[in-house]
C-alpha positions as CSV (number, residue, x, y, z in Angstrom):
1,K,128.2,121.7,109.3
2,E,124.4,122.2,109.3
3,M,123.8,118.4,109.1
4,D,126.1,117.8,112.1
5,N,125.4,114.1,111.9
6,Y,128.5,112.1,111.2
7,D,126.7,108.7,111.5
8,V,124.9,109.6,108.3
9,V,128.2,110.4,106.7
10,H,129.5,106.9,107.6
11,E,126.4,105.4,106.0
12,L,126.9,107.4,102.8
13,D,130.5,106.3,102.7
14,S,129.3,102.9,101.6
15,I,128.4,104.5,98.3
16,V,131.3,105.4,96.0
17,C,131.5,109.1,96.5
18,F,133.8,111.9,97.7
19,S,132.7,113.7,100.9
20,Q,133.9,117.1,101.9
21,A,132.9,119.1,105.0
22,E,132.1,122.8,104.8
23,Y,133.2,123.6,108.3
24,I,134.8,127.0,108.9
25,S,137.0,127.3,111.0
26,E,138.3,124.0,109.7
27,R,138.4,120.9,111.9
28,K,141.1,118.5,110.8
29,D,139.7,115.8,113.1
30,L,136.7,115.4,110.7
31,C,139.0,114.0,107.9
32,K,139.4,110.2,107.5
33,E,143.2,110.5,107.8
34,N,142.6,111.7,111.4
35,G,139.9,109.2,112.2
36,G,137.0,111.3,111.0
37,S,134.1,110.7,108.6
38,V,134.9,112.8,105.5
39,D,137.5,112.7,102.8
40,A,138.4,116.4,103.0
41,C,137.5,119.6,104.9
42,W,137.3,123.2,103.7
43,S,140.1,125.3,104.9
44,S,139.9,129.0,105.7
45,S,143.3,129.4,104.0
46,F,141.5,129.2,100.6
47,Y,138.0,130.2,101.6
48,K,138.3,133.7,100.1
49,V,134.8,134.2,98.6
50,C,131.3,133.3,99.5
51,H,127.7,134.6,98.8
52,D,128.3,137.6,101.0
53,N,131.8,138.7,99.9
54,E,132.8,140.8,97.0
55,R,135.8,141.9,94.9
56,L,138.5,139.3,95.6
57,L,140.4,140.5,92.6
58,Y,140.5,144.1,93.8
59,G,143.6,143.3,95.8
60,T,145.5,142.2,92.7
61,G,145.7,145.7,91.2
62,K,143.9,147.9,88.7
63,Q,141.4,146.3,86.3
64,N,143.5,146.8,83.2
65,S,146.7,145.6,84.8
66,D,148.4,142.5,83.5
67,V,148.0,140.7,86.8
68,F,144.3,141.4,86.9
69,I,143.8,140.1,83.3
70,R,145.8,137.0,84.0
71,A,144.0,136.2,87.2
72,K,140.6,136.8,85.7
73,T,141.5,134.5,82.7
74,A,142.8,131.8,85.1
75,R,139.7,131.9,87.2
76,I,137.4,131.5,84.2
77,I,139.4,128.5,83.0
78,L,139.4,127.0,86.5
79,F,135.6,127.4,87.0
80,T,134.7,126.0,83.6
81,S,137.2,123.2,83.3
82,V,134.8,120.8,85.1
83,G,131.6,121.9,83.4
84,I,129.1,124.7,83.7
85,S,129.4,126.3,87.1
86,M,126.6,127.7,89.3
87,I,128.1,131.1,90.1
88,W,126.4,133.8,92.1
89,Q,125.9,137.1,90.3
90,G,129.2,137.1,88.4
91,V,131.3,136.4,91.4
92,E,133.9,134.6,89.1
93,L,135.0,138.0,87.8
94,E,134.2,140.4,90.7
95,E,134.2,144.2,90.6
96,S,137.3,146.3,90.6
97,K,136.5,148.2,93.8
98,A,136.9,147.7,97.5
99,M,134.3,145.9,99.7
100,I,131.4,148.1,100.9
101,Y,128.7,147.4,103.5
102,D,126.1,149.8,102.3
103,Q,123.2,147.3,102.4
104,P,120.4,149.9,101.7
105,K,122.0,150.9,98.4
106,K,122.4,147.3,97.4
107,F,118.7,146.6,98.2
108,H,117.8,149.7,96.2
109,K,119.7,148.3,93.2
110,W,117.8,145.1,93.5
111,R,114.4,146.8,93.7
112,M,115.3,148.8,90.5
113,M,116.3,145.6,88.7
114,C,113.1,143.8,89.8
115,N,110.9,146.7,88.7
116,Y,112.7,146.7,85.3
117,I,112.1,143.0,84.8
118,S,108.4,143.2,85.8
119,H,107.6,146.3,83.7
120,E,109.9,146.1,80.7
121,I,110.5,142.3,80.2
122,S,107.6,139.9,80.7
123,T,108.3,137.1,78.2
124,L,109.0,133.5,78.9
125,E,112.3,133.8,77.1
126,L,113.6,135.8,80.1
127,F,114.3,132.5,81.9
128,P,117.8,131.0,81.5
129,D,118.2,127.6,79.9
130,E,119.0,126.0,83.2
131,L,115.7,127.1,84.7
132,F,113.8,125.6,81.7
133,L,115.7,122.3,82.2
134,E,114.6,122.2,85.8
135,L,111.0,123.1,85.1
136,F,110.6,120.6,82.3
137,S,111.8,117.8,84.6
138,F,108.6,118.2,86.6
139,I,106.2,118.2,83.6
140,N,104.5,115.1,82.2
141,P,106.1,114.1,78.8
142,I,102.7,114.3,77.1
143,D,102.2,117.9,78.3
144,L,105.8,118.7,77.2
145,Y,105.0,117.3,73.7
146,H,101.7,119.2,73.3
147,G,102.7,122.3,75.1
148,F,106.2,123.2,74.1
149,I,107.3,121.3,71.0
150,N,107.9,123.7,68.0
151,L,107.1,126.9,69.9
152,N,110.5,128.2,68.9
153,S,114.0,127.0,68.0
154,R,115.4,127.8,71.5
155,L,112.8,125.7,73.3
156,N,113.2,122.9,70.8
157,N,117.0,122.8,71.5
158,I,116.3,122.8,75.3
159,L,113.8,120.0,74.9
160,N,116.3,118.0,73.0
161,D,118.6,118.1,76.0
162,I,116.3,116.8,78.7
163,H,115.9,113.3,80.1
164,I,112.5,111.8,79.7
165,C,110.8,109.3,82.1
166,I,107.6,107.5,80.9
167,H,105.3,105.3,83.0
168,I,102.5,103.5,81.2
169,I,99.8,101.8,83.3
170,N,96.9,101.3,80.8
171,D,95.8,102.0,77.3
172,D,94.5,105.5,78.0
173,Q,96.0,108.3,75.9
174,Y,97.6,105.7,73.7
175,E,98.0,108.1,70.8
176,D,99.7,110.6,73.0
177,Y,102.1,108.0,74.4
178,Q,102.9,106.7,70.9
179,A,103.7,110.2,69.9
180,C,106.0,110.8,72.9
181,L,107.7,107.4,72.5
182,N,108.5,108.2,68.9
183,H,109.5,111.9,69.4
184,F,111.6,111.4,72.6
185,A,113.0,108.0,71.8
186,Y,116.7,109.0,72.1
187,Q,116.0,110.9,75.3
188,I,114.0,108.3,77.3
189,I,116.1,107.1,80.2
190,Y,113.3,105.5,82.3
191,L,110.5,103.4,80.8
192,A,107.9,101.5,82.9
193,I,105.2,99.4,81.2
194,D,103.1,98.5,84.3
195,C,100.4,96.5,82.6
196,H,100.0,93.3,80.6
197,W,101.0,93.7,76.9
198,S,97.6,92.4,75.9
199,R,96.0,95.6,77.4
200,L,97.9,97.9,75.0
201,S,96.6,98.6,71.5
202,Y,100.0,99.3,70.1
203,N,103.4,97.7,70.1
204,I,106.4,99.2,71.9
205,N,109.7,98.4,70.2
206,L,112.5,98.6,72.7
207,Q,115.2,98.9,70.0
208,S,114.4,102.6,69.7
209,F,115.5,103.5,73.2
210,V,119.2,103.3,72.8
211,N,119.9,105.6,75.8
212,L,117.6,103.8,78.2
213,R,119.0,103.4,81.8
214,S,116.1,101.9,83.6
215,L,113.4,99.5,82.3
216,Y,110.5,98.1,84.3
217,L,108.9,95.4,82.2
218,P,107.5,92.5,84.3
219,M,105.1,91.3,81.5
220,P,107.0,91.6,78.2
221,T,106.0,90.2,74.9
222,D,108.1,87.6,73.2
223,E,109.4,90.2,70.8
224,Q,110.4,92.5,73.6
225,C,112.3,89.7,75.4
226,L,114.4,89.3,72.2
227,E,114.9,93.0,72.0
228,I,116.5,93.3,75.5
229,T,120.1,92.9,74.4
230,S,123.3,94.9,75.2
231,D,123.4,96.0,71.5
232,N,119.9,97.5,71.6
233,L,120.2,98.9,75.2
234,P,123.9,99.5,75.8
235,F,123.5,101.8,78.8
236,L,120.9,99.8,80.7
237,T,121.7,99.9,84.5
238,N,118.4,98.9,86.2
239,L,116.0,96.2,85.0
240,T,112.8,94.6,86.2
241,I,111.9,91.6,84.1
242,N,110.0,88.2,84.3
243,D,111.7,84.9,85.2
244,N,111.7,83.6,81.6
245,T,114.1,86.3,80.5
246,F,116.3,87.2,83.4
247,K,118.6,84.1,83.1
248,S,119.8,84.9,79.6
249,I,120.2,88.6,80.4
250,L,122.3,87.9,83.5
251,F,124.3,84.9,82.5
252,G,124.2,84.8,78.7
253,S,127.1,85.5,76.4
254,N,125.8,88.9,75.4
255,L,126.3,90.6,78.8
256,F,125.3,94.1,79.8
257,S,128.4,96.1,80.8
258,H,126.4,98.6,83.0
259,L,123.7,96.5,84.5
260,V,123.9,96.9,88.3
261,T,120.4,96.3,89.6
262,L,117.9,93.5,88.7
263,C,114.5,92.8,90.0
264,V,112.6,89.5,89.2
265,P,109.1,89.5,90.7
266,R,108.8,85.7,90.6
267,I,111.2,82.9,90.0
268,D,110.3,79.6,88.3
269,S,112.8,77.0,89.5
270,S,112.6,75.3,86.1
271,T,114.3,78.3,84.5
272,L,117.5,77.6,86.6
273,K,118.0,74.0,85.6
274,Q,120.6,74.9,83.0
275,I,122.4,77.6,85.0
276,E,125.6,75.5,85.2
277,S,126.3,76.4,81.6
278,M,126.1,80.1,82.2
279,Q,128.8,82.7,82.7
280,L,129.5,84.9,85.7
281,C,127.8,88.3,85.9
282,L,130.4,90.7,87.3
283,T,128.5,94.0,87.1
284,L,125.4,93.3,89.2
285,H,125.5,94.8,92.7
286,S,121.8,94.7,93.8
287,L,119.3,91.8,93.3
288,Y,115.6,91.6,94.2
289,L,114.0,88.2,94.0
290,G,110.3,87.8,94.7
291,F,108.6,84.5,95.4
292,C,111.6,82.2,95.1
293,T,112.9,79.2,97.1
294,I,116.1,79.0,99.1
295,I,117.4,76.5,96.5
296,D,116.9,79.2,93.8
297,V,118.9,81.7,95.8
298,L,121.7,79.2,96.5
299,N,121.9,78.3,92.8
300,I,122.2,82.0,91.7
301,L,124.6,83.4,94.3
302,P,127.8,81.7,93.0
303,Y,127.3,83.4,89.6
304,L,127.1,86.9,91.1
305,P,130.5,87.4,92.9
306,N,130.2,91.2,93.2
307,L,126.7,91.3,94.6
308,N,126.4,93.8,97.6
309,Y,122.6,93.9,98.3
310,L,120.2,91.0,98.2
311,D,116.4,91.3,98.8
312,I,114.4,88.1,98.6
313,A,110.9,86.8,99.5
314,L,111.2,83.1,100.2
315,L,108.5,80.6,99.4
316,P,108.2,77.4,101.5
317,N,110.7,74.8,100.5
318,N,109.6,71.1,100.4
319,K,113.1,69.7,100.0
320,T,115.3,69.2,103.1
321,I,118.5,71.2,103.2
322,H,120.8,70.9,106.1
323,Q,123.8,73.0,104.9
324,S,125.1,74.7,101.9
325,D,128.6,75.1,100.4
326,V,127.8,78.5,99.0
327,K,130.0,81.2,100.6
328,H,129.5,84.8,99.4
329,K,132.0,87.4,100.7
330,N,130.6,90.6,99.2
331,I,126.9,90.8,100.3
332,F,126.8,93.3,103.2
333,H,123.1,94.1,103.2
334,F,120.5,91.3,103.2
335,K,116.7,91.8,103.3
336,V,114.6,88.7,103.7
337,K,110.9,88.0,103.9
338,L,110.2,84.4,104.9
339,R,107.8,81.9,106.5
340,K,110.2,79.3,107.8
341,L,112.9,80.1,110.3
342,D,114.6,76.7,110.6
343,P,116.7,75.9,108.6
344,D,116.2,78.6,105.9
345,L,117.4,81.6,107.8
346,E,120.4,80.0,109.3
347,I,121.6,78.5,106.0
348,L,121.3,81.9,104.3
349,L,123.2,83.7,107.1
350,K,126.0,81.1,107.0
351,S,126.4,81.7,103.3
352,M,127.1,85.4,103.8
353,S,130.4,85.7,105.7
354,N,130.7,89.5,105.6
355,L,127.1,90.6,106.3
356,H,126.8,94.0,108.0
357,R,123.0,94.6,107.9
358,L,120.0,92.3,108.1
359,E,116.4,93.3,107.5
360,F,114.1,90.5,108.8
361,L,110.4,90.5,107.8
362,W,107.9,88.0,108.8
363,N,104.3,88.6,107.7
364,E,101.9,85.9,108.7
365,S,98.9,87.7,107.3
366,Y,100.2,87.5,103.8
367,T,99.2,83.8,103.6
368,G,95.7,84.6,104.6
369,I,95.8,81.9,107.3
370,W,96.1,82.9,110.9
371,Y,97.8,80.7,113.5
372,N,95.5,79.7,116.4
373,G,98.2,78.7,118.9
374,P,99.4,80.9,121.9
375,N,102.4,82.2,119.9
376,S,102.8,82.0,116.2
377,F,106.5,83.0,116.1
378,N,109.4,81.3,117.8
379,F,111.4,84.2,119.3
380,E,113.7,81.8,121.2
381,K,114.7,80.0,118.0
382,F,115.1,83.4,116.2
383,S,117.4,84.6,119.0
384,D,119.4,81.4,118.9
385,I,120.0,81.8,115.1
386,L,121.1,85.4,115.5
387,E,123.5,84.5,118.3
388,K,125.2,81.9,116.2
389,N,125.4,83.9,112.9
390,S,125.9,87.6,113.8
391,V,129.7,87.9,114.1
392,S,129.9,90.5,111.3
393,L,126.5,92.0,111.8
394,K,126.3,95.7,112.8
395,R,122.6,96.3,112.5
396,I,119.4,94.3,112.4
397,D,115.9,95.6,111.6
398,I,113.1,93.4,112.6
399,H,109.4,93.6,111.5
400,I,107.2,90.7,112.5
401,H,103.4,90.6,112.0
402,I,101.7,87.7,113.7
403,S,98.2,86.7,114.8
404,R,99.0,85.7,118.4
405,C,101.7,86.8,120.8
406,D,101.2,86.1,124.5
407,Y,104.8,87.0,125.3
408,D,105.4,90.1,127.3
409,I,107.6,92.6,125.4
410,D,110.1,92.7,128.3
411,Y,110.5,88.9,128.1
412,I,111.2,89.1,124.3
413,R,113.7,91.9,124.8
414,H,115.6,89.9,127.4
415,L,115.9,86.9,125.1
416,N,118.5,88.8,123.2
417,L,119.6,92.1,124.7
418,Q,121.9,92.9,121.7
419,W,119.3,92.7,119.0
420,F,115.9,92.7,120.7
421,S,116.3,95.5,123.3
422,S,114.7,98.1,120.9
423,L,111.7,96.0,120.0
424,N,108.1,97.4,120.3
425,K,104.9,95.4,120.5
426,I,101.9,96.9,118.7
427,K,98.4,95.5,118.8
428,I,96.4,96.1,115.6
429,T,92.8,96.5,116.9
430,N,91.1,95.8,113.6
431,N,91.9,92.1,113.7
432,G,93.7,91.5,117.1
433,S,97.0,90.7,115.5
434,F,100.4,92.0,116.6
435,F,103.3,93.9,115.1
436,I,106.7,93.5,116.8
437,T,109.2,95.9,115.3
438,T,112.4,97.7,115.9
439,K,111.0,100.8,114.2
440,K,109.8,103.6,116.4
441,L,106.0,104.1,115.9
442,S,104.1,107.0,117.3
443,T,100.9,106.2,119.1
444,D,99.8,109.9,119.7
445,A,96.1,110.5,119.4
446,E,96.4,112.4,116.1
447,E,98.5,109.6,114.7
448,K,96.4,106.6,115.6
449,I,95.8,105.9,111.9
450,I,99.1,104.7,110.4
451,T,100.3,102.7,107.4
452,T,100.3,99.1,108.5
453,L,103.4,97.0,108.4
454,L,105.4,99.8,106.9
455,Q,104.4,98.3,103.5
456,S,107.8,96.6,103.3
457,T,106.6,93.6,105.4
458,Y,104.6,92.4,102.4
459,M,106.2,90.2,99.8
460,T,108.0,91.9,97.0
461,Q,105.4,93.6,94.8
462,R,105.7,96.9,93.0
463,N,102.3,98.3,93.9
464,T,101.6,96.8,97.3
465,R,98.2,97.8,98.7
466,I,98.5,100.1,101.7
467,H,96.1,99.4,104.6
468,R,95.0,102.0,107.2
469,V,94.6,100.5,110.7
470,K,94.3,101.6,114.3
471,I,97.0,100.5,116.7
472,N,97.6,100.3,120.4
473,K,101.1,100.0,121.9
474,V,101.3,97.3,124.5
């Protein structure tokens, strides 16, 4: 109820989840069966207890009665059948007395309890296990290893139950990282090695991380490439890898049954020459390809029939392509960064028959060569392409960074009222270039300094440099 934004609920519905509205008194019109946005809605008919109510079981009879004991047992089973519940101050059992509203007495009890805790119990062991698990999730693994390992058996047991995420960017603290990798090997679910293997003074054997879910390894060793198999990493769901390895991982005979997201920073077209002999990959839902050609994309898509999200950065293509036979029915979100409108964009849009959302990014500054003509982007052609290929589109986000733009913003908007009406034209005073975007940008005095191009207008890179620039809205 507090969110009160059902458009957001519609967006979340694209994710596989069950949504339920906490809306008392209930509104049946919120449910999908009545044209609403959620799967279910709370009903006051079963809403019998909350953070402010007490003693639901009082109405069932005396505490030692059979009905009270049966009801209490049933509620314990119900609450714990799905896991460990978060229950407010014993509310699952209640007290065997009627509701009271004597708030001063309740506050007095709390003050007595707090005074007892602060004066009589001051040890770390006072915290419940759940609080330790939450606290440890914010602590660097190296600090966990040196600060808490072998303090006592209870903390050791808690540390054995936490998930570990490790991000290595250089060879600093290599002895500490080695110790953490060895000690927490079975608990590491995220591993990022964000540097070239030659910069590390030790080898990282991937076979040890059998519970790994996410691996970022853009520059692996030859040995690590061979270690990335479904037998060694059976639960891998997210992977960033180089182009020499991704083909065998995606389309090889030893497929990953849980892999849903793949990022390849750069594609070498030569690695796709033998793709015809490869198998379909049915698990992948999201694909990020940096620095690839349109031919690479069209060669890959037929082997990913269940792909939902595609993010690509297209390089110029020297070969002439007039049309494509590729038709993908499941891609509904497409993000493209390119430097050639015709025919690349139109060919890609025609290959995705059920596209709902398009993110279009054009960044002329990335090439380092500024165009000297009056207008370096053809808005008329862009509008024409969208008109012909937007039957299923529901949303288009546009971010264009160009050196020259003599068009008035009203003229651009009227070229395509459906998709251009929300465009804004921003002048970057540092170099005189222009930023045309559908995103709302503030130009208040205290916010003149902003992050340029929203970072996303750059080609796909993990650590994109963020520039600070002054802007003027025109």
